C-alpha positions as CSV (number, residue, x, y, z in Angstrom):
1,M,-3.3,23.3,-0.2
2,N,-0.5,20.8,-0.6
3,H,2.3,21.5,1.9
4,P,5.7,19.8,1.8
5,T,5.4,19.1,5.5
6,G,2.4,18.1,7.5
7,Y,0.7,14.8,8.0
8,Y,-0.7,12.1,5.8
9,T,-3.8,10.2,6.9
10,L,-3.7,6.4,7.0
11,G,-5.8,6.3,3.8
12,Q,-3.4,8.7,2.0
13,V,-0.5,6.6,3.1
14,C,-2.2,3.5,1.8
15,A,-2.8,5.2,-1.6
16,L,0.7,6.6,-1.7
17,T,2.6,3.4,-0.9
18,G,0.2,0.8,-2.4
19,L,0.1,-1.0,1.0
20,C,-3.1,-2.0,2.7
21,R,-3.9,-0.9,6.3
22,S,-3.1,-4.2,7.8
23,T,0.3,-4.3,6.2
24,I,1.1,-0.8,7.5
25,Y,0.0,-1.8,11.0
26,R,2.2,-4.9,10.8
27,L,5.2,-3.0,9.6
28,R,4.7,-0.4,12.4
29,L,4.5,-3.1,15.0
30,N,7.8,-4.6,13.7
31,G,9.5,-1.1,13.6
32,Q,9.8,-1.2,9.8
33,F,7.5,1.8,9.1
34,V,7.2,5.4,10.1
35,A,5.8,6.0,13.6
36,A,2.3,7.5,13.6
37,Q,1.4,10.6,15.6
38,P,-2.0,11.0,17.3
39,L,-3.8,13.9,15.6
40,S,-7.0,13.8,17.6
41,S,-9.1,11.2,19.4
42,G,-8.9,8.0,17.3
43,R,-7.1,9.7,14.4
44,I,-3.4,9.2,13.5
45,G,-1.2,10.8,11.0
46,F,2.2,10.1,9.4
47,W,4.7,13.0,9.0
48,K,5.1,13.6,5.3
49,P,8.9,13.9,5.2
50,S,9.2,10.7,7.2
51,V,7.0,8.8,4.7
52,R,8.9,10.1,1.8
53,A,12.2,9.1,3.4
54,W,10.9,5.7,4.1
55,Q,9.8,5.4,0.4
56,A,13.3,6.5,-0.8
57,C,15.0,3.9,1.5
58,R,12.6,1.2,0.3
59,A,13.2,2.1,-3.3
60,E,17.0,2.0,-2.9
61,A,16.8,-1.4,-1.1
62,D,14.6,-2.8,-3.9
63,E,17.0,-1.5,-6.5
64,A,20.0,-2.9,-4.7
65,A,18.3,-6.3,-4.6
66,G,17.6,-6.2,-8.3
67,L,13.8,-5.7,-8.0
68,R,11.8,-3.5,-10.2
69,P,8.2,-2.2,-9.9
70,V,5.5,-4.4,-11.3
71,M,3.5,-2.7,-14.1
72,G,0.2,-4.0,-15.1
73,G,-2.1,-6.2,-13.0
74,G,-0.6,-9.7,-13.3
75,R,-2.4,-12.5,-15.2
76,P,-5.5,-11.5,-17.2
77,P,-8.7,-13.2,-16.1
78,R,-9.7,-16.5,-17.9
79,N,-12.1,-16.0,-20.8
80,G,-12.6,-12.4,-19.8
81,R,-14.3,-13.4,-16.6
82,R,-13.3,-12.4,-13.1
83,G,-13.9,-15.6,-11.3
84,P,-14.0,-19.3,-12.1
85,A,-16.2,-20.6,-14.9
86,R,-19.8,-21.1,-13.8
87,R,-21.6,-24.3,-14.4
88,S,-25.3,-24.5,-15.3
89,R,-27.6,-26.3,-12.8
90,V,-29.8,-27.5,-15.6
91,S,-28.9,-30.9,-16.9
92,A,-28.9,-31.6,-20.6
């Protein structure tokens, strides 16, 4: 069931915000992200209304700065490949 209150797990917060775990930890250490609550031994949760409020403040700050969300994935790969071009070891 999807409750308006409750807790998000760290994985859910990563998916919701688009931030990786290390970025969330860094923001928490700097006091720039929602405080986590211990749910059980070794498990933390983020209160849903606090995360939504953080997202709203972040969106307002981005909008005030003239930023907009990035759509797409950036530059397409070269020649349809994911990495750099491979060279053959066989000499001609």
